[in-house]
N, CA and C atoms as an extended XYZ file, in Angstrom:
240
Properties=species:S:1:pos:R:3:atomname:S:1:resname:S:1:resid:I:1 pbc="F F F"
N        -5.705        7.664        4.982 N   MET     1
C        -4.241        8.237        5.401 CA  MET     1
C        -4.217        8.184        6.834 C   MET     1
N        -3.169        7.682        7.649 N   VAL     2
C        -3.474        6.886        9.387 CA  VAL     2
C        -3.246        9.076        9.683 C   VAL     2
N        -4.299        8.756       10.092 N   THR     3
C        -4.070       10.054       11.991 CA  THR     3
C        -4.112       10.338       12.584 C   THR     3
N        -3.260        9.011       13.121 N   HIS     4
C        -3.392        9.042       14.949 CA  HIS     4
C        -1.949        9.607       14.584 C   HIS     4
N        -1.873       10.549       15.905 N   PRO     5
C        -0.982       11.221       15.824 CA  PRO     5
C         0.540       11.007       16.383 C   PRO     5
N         0.597        9.932       16.878 N   TYR     6
C         1.591        8.691       17.848 CA  TYR     6
C         1.632        7.254       16.925 C   TYR     6
N         1.083        7.356       16.020 N   HIS     7
C         1.296        5.891       15.333 CA  HIS     7
C         2.395        6.566       14.328 C   HIS     7
N         2.806        5.005       13.941 N   PRO     8
C         4.151        5.635       12.878 CA  PRO     8
C         4.207        5.526       11.713 C   PRO     8
N         2.868        5.081       11.109 N   LEU     9
C         2.448        5.074        9.995 CA  LEU     9
C         1.831        6.532        9.626 C   LEU     9
N         1.792        7.817       10.437 N   HIS    10
C         1.057        8.983       10.742 CA  HIS    10
C         1.188        9.474        9.390 C   HIS    10
N         0.385        9.849        8.812 N   GLY    11
C         0.483       10.591        7.980 CA  GLY    11
C         0.428        9.969        6.125 C   GLY    11
N         0.610        8.332        7.082 N   ARG    12
C         0.947        7.799        5.270 CA  ARG    12
C        -0.317        7.337        5.059 C   ARG    12
N        -0.688        7.079        2.978 N   HIS    13
C        -1.695        6.993        2.783 CA  HIS    13
C        -1.793        4.885        2.240 C   HIS    13
N        -2.369        4.847        2.712 N   PHE    14
C        -3.231        3.116        1.919 CA  PHE    14
C        -3.915        3.483        1.288 C   PHE    14
N        -4.136        2.075       -0.055 N   GLY    15
C        -5.505        2.296       -0.312 CA  GLY    15
C        -6.083        0.811        0.367 C   GLY    15
N        -7.804        1.526        0.623 N   LEU    16
C        -8.052        0.562        2.007 CA  LEU    16
C        -8.835       -0.238        0.766 C   LEU    16
N        -8.659       -1.532        1.383 N   VAL    17
C        -9.135       -3.013        0.581 CA  VAL    17
C       -10.030       -3.625        1.404 C   VAL    17
N       -10.499       -3.078        2.607 N   ASN    18
C       -11.847       -3.448        3.341 CA  ASN    18
C       -11.836       -2.442        4.852 C   ASN    18
N       -13.366       -2.342        4.946 N   TYR    19
C       -13.524       -1.751        6.445 CA  TYR    19
C       -14.594       -2.587        6.698 C   TYR    19
N       -14.705       -3.392        7.896 N   THR    20
C       -15.084       -4.208        8.889 CA  THR    20
C       -15.707       -3.557       10.362 C   THR    20
N       -16.667       -3.803       10.413 N   PHE    21
C       -17.703       -3.942       11.743 CA  PHE    21
C       -17.822       -4.856       12.552 C   PHE    21
N       -16.850       -5.682       13.814 N   CYS    22
C       -17.448       -6.934       14.341 CA  CYS    22
C       -16.642       -6.588       15.706 C   CYS    22
N       -17.436       -7.239       16.683 N   TRP    23
C       -17.762       -7.097       18.370 CA  TRP    23
C       -17.100       -5.569       18.496 C   TRP    23
N       -17.821       -4.701       17.853 N   GLY    24
C       -18.006       -3.241       18.599 CA  GLY    24
C       -16.724       -2.568       17.874 C   GLY    24
N       -16.498       -3.095       17.301 N   ASP    25
C       -14.753       -2.805       16.732 CA  ASP    25
C       -14.847       -2.587       14.870 C   ASP    25
N       -14.519       -1.055       14.356 N   THR    26
C       -14.507       -0.487       13.107 CA  THR    26
C       -13.324       -0.834       12.747 C   THR    26
N       -12.619       -1.146       11.569 N   ARG    27
C       -11.532       -1.322       11.555 CA  ARG    27
C       -11.083       -1.453        9.958 C   ARG    27
N       -10.330       -1.052        9.663 N   VAL    28
C        -9.969       -0.431        7.900 CA  VAL    28
C        -8.900       -2.087        7.377 C   VAL    28
N        -9.548       -2.378        6.285 N   TYR    29
C        -7.824       -3.106        6.144 CA  TYR    29
C        -6.795       -2.674        4.965 C   TYR    29
N        -5.588       -2.826        4.840 N   PHE    30
C        -4.856       -2.061        3.551 CA  PHE    30
C        -3.380       -2.943        3.342 C   PHE    30
N        -2.530       -2.564        2.486 N   TYR    31
C        -0.983       -3.667        2.253 CA  TYR    31
C        -0.680       -2.723        2.528 C   TYR    31
N         0.146       -2.641        3.109 N   ASP    32
C         1.545       -1.804        3.407 CA  ASP    32
C         2.893       -2.156        2.755 C   ASP    32
N         4.177       -1.476        3.086 N   ASP    33
C         5.243       -1.389        2.283 CA  ASP    33
C         5.249       -2.617        1.616 C   ASP    33
N         5.165       -3.822        2.140 N   ARG    34
C         5.351       -5.289        2.075 CA  ARG    34
C         4.687       -6.121        1.307 C   ARG    34
N         3.703       -5.246        1.185 N   ASN    35
C         2.339       -6.549        0.356 CA  ASN    35
C         2.228       -7.092        1.548 C   ASN    35
N         1.847       -6.946        2.941 N   ARG    36
C         1.191       -7.423        3.943 CA  ARG    36
C        -0.048       -6.954        4.532 C   ARG    36
N        -1.240       -7.801        4.107 N   LEU    37
C        -2.357       -7.139        5.018 CA  LEU    37
C        -2.225       -6.784        6.010 C   LEU    37
N        -2.677       -5.693        6.517 N   ARG    38
C        -2.791       -4.868        7.834 CA  ARG    38
C        -3.695       -3.974        7.970 C   ARG    38
N        -4.304       -4.286        9.175 N   SER    39
C        -5.314       -3.724        9.922 CA  SER    39
C        -5.066       -2.640       11.010 C   SER    39
N        -6.040       -1.724       11.207 N   MET    40
C        -5.528       -0.948       12.405 CA  MET    40
C        -7.702        0.154       12.422 C   MET    40
N        -7.963        0.307       13.724 N   PRO    41
C        -8.985        1.146       13.862 CA  PRO    41
C        -8.700        1.998       13.184 C   PRO    41
N       -10.643        1.865       12.448 N   ALA    42
C       -10.897        3.511       11.429 CA  ALA    42
C       -10.772        4.483       12.441 C   ALA    42
N       -10.837        4.335       13.717 N   SER    43
C       -10.883        6.079       14.016 CA  SER    43
C        -9.483        6.556       13.861 C   SER    43
N        -8.489        5.670       14.136 N   TRP    44
C        -7.168        6.203       13.633 CA  TRP    44
C        -6.452        7.097       12.301 C   TRP    44
N        -8.037        6.610       11.516 N   THR    45
C        -7.752        7.168        9.924 CA  THR    45
C        -8.675        8.204        9.269 C   THR    45
N        -8.190        8.446        8.537 N   SER    46
C        -9.159        9.668        7.966 CA  SER    46
C       -10.419        8.822        7.002 C   SER    46
N       -10.944        8.110        7.208 N   VAL    47
C       -12.056        6.582        6.807 CA  VAL    47
C       -13.041        6.980        8.097 C   VAL    47
N       -12.467        6.736        9.920 N   GLY    48
C       -13.303        7.192       10.875 CA  GLY    48
C       -13.319        8.492       11.397 C   GLY    48
N       -14.502        8.557       12.181 N   ALA    49
C       -14.327        9.767       12.912 CA  ALA    49
C       -12.984       10.070       13.688 C   ALA    49
N       -12.454       11.246       13.824 N   ILE    50
C       -11.452       11.224       14.479 CA  ILE    50
C       -11.685       11.195       15.993 C   ILE    50
N       -10.747       10.482       16.637 N   ASP    51
C       -10.875       10.020       18.341 CA  ASP    51
C       -10.990       11.869       18.768 C   ASP    51
N       -12.351       12.496       19.793 N   PRO    52
C       -12.540       13.661       19.752 CA  PRO    52
C       -11.046       14.070       20.586 C   PRO    52
N       -10.619       12.999       21.433 N   PHE    53
C        -9.834       12.995       22.745 CA  PHE    53
C        -8.364       13.907       21.759 C   PHE    53
N        -8.118       12.642       20.488 N   VAL    54
C        -7.222       13.189       20.204 CA  VAL    54
C        -7.175       14.375       19.266 C   VAL    54
N        -8.828       14.734       18.987 N   GLU    55
C        -8.726       16.313       18.109 CA  GLU    55
C        -8.482       17.292       19.454 C   GLU    55
N        -8.906       17.123       20.479 N   VAL    56
C        -9.044       17.866       21.347 CA  VAL    56
C        -7.803       18.396       22.170 C   VAL    56
N        -7.091       17.451       22.063 N   SER    57
C        -5.434       17.331       22.950 CA  SER    57
C        -4.670       18.077       22.029 C   SER    57
N        -4.672       17.362       20.148 N   ALA    58
C        -4.032       17.998       19.961 CA  ALA    58
C        -2.737       17.769       20.263 C   ALA    58
N        -1.998       16.814       20.155 N   GLY    59
C        -0.919       16.341       21.101 CA  GLY    59
C        -0.582       16.540       22.239 C   GLY    59
N        -0.653       17.209       22.729 N   ARG    60
C        -0.539       17.526       23.834 CA  ARG    60
C        -0.614       16.558       25.225 C   ARG    60
N        -1.259       15.366       25.231 N   SER    61
C        -1.297       14.118       25.521 CA  SER    61
C        -1.022       12.889       25.064 C   SER    61
N        -0.022       12.076       25.701 N   PRO    62
C        -0.249       10.774       24.485 CA  PRO    62
C        -0.898        9.631       24.852 C   PRO    62
N        -1.632       10.532       26.176 N   PHE    63
C        -2.634        8.883       26.224 CA  PHE    63
C        -3.987        9.646       27.089 C   PHE    63
N        -5.297        8.802       26.308 N   ARG    64
C        -6.043        8.594       27.077 CA  ARG    64
C        -6.398        8.066       28.329 C   ARG    64
N        -7.647        9.321       28.764 N   VAL    65
C        -7.858        8.646       30.175 CA  VAL    65
C        -8.365        7.321       29.812 C   VAL    65
N        -9.016        7.285       29.386 N   VAL    66
C        -9.778        5.706       29.151 CA  VAL    66
C        -8.498        4.580       29.312 C   VAL    66
N        -7.863        5.090       28.494 N   ASP    67
C        -6.667        4.105       27.811 CA  ASP    67
C        -5.788        3.763       29.312 C   ASP    67
N        -5.928        4.831       29.811 N   LEU    68
C        -4.717        4.823       31.269 CA  LEU    68
C        -5.382        4.269       32.325 C   LEU    68
N        -6.782        4.255       32.746 N   LEU    69
C        -7.806        3.609       33.476 CA  LEU    69
C        -7.416        1.883       33.011 C   LEU    69
N        -7.617        1.543       32.056 N   GLU    70
C        -7.780       -0.056       31.217 CA  GLU    70
C        -6.444       -0.562       32.253 C   GLU    70
N        -4.933        0.371       31.830 N   LEU    71
C        -3.899       -0.145       32.272 CA  LEU    71
C        -3.382       -0.067       33.399 C   LEU    71
N        -4.188        0.053       34.246 N   SER    72
C        -4.192        0.759       35.426 CA  SER    72
C        -5.081       -0.920       36.144 C   SER    72
N        -6.118       -1.176       35.227 N   HIS    73
C        -6.858       -2.022       36.024 CA  HIS    73
C        -6.104       -3.143       35.617 C   HIS    73
N        -5.251       -3.752       34.634 N   MET    74
C        -4.336       -4.703       34.105 CA  MET    74
C        -3.631       -4.538       35.376 C   MET    74
N        -2.982       -4.151       35.051 N   ILE    75
C        -1.308       -3.295       35.835 CA  ILE    75
C        -2.309       -4.468       37.296 C   ILE    75
N        -3.345       -3.986       37.849 N   TYR    76
C        -4.129       -4.353       39.543 CA  TYR    76
C        -4.155       -6.308       39.045 C   TYR    76
N        -4.318       -6.359       38.014 N   GLU    77
C        -5.112       -8.005       37.996 CA  GLU    77
C        -3.575       -8.687       38.009 C   GLU    77
N        -2.720       -7.972       37.144 N   ILE    78
C        -1.247       -8.868       36.907 CA  ILE    78
C        -1.103       -8.677       38.831 C   ILE    78
N        -0.597       -7.862       39.310 N   LYS    79
C        -0.385       -8.126       40.660 CA  LYS    79
C        -1.181       -8.965       41.673 C   LYS    79
N        -2.480       -8.769       41.458 N   VAL    80
C        -3.223      -10.042       42.411 CA  VAL    80
C        -2.761      -11.227       42.230 C   VAL    80
């Protein structure tokens, strides 16, 4: 089940096709409604552990601090 509160597929159930760990990223693979193979971070599903920030914020904050910091670095690099 997709557990990430802001993902468009939140609450949907899909059959697990594969579970991989590569380059520090754990992903799950599943077939969507159009029978296309898709993937997403395992932490966004009931397969992986729930991200502690997502659990504690309980939907009150749409962005994690680490994601905002990464975004600010990306914007800075574009401007330079």
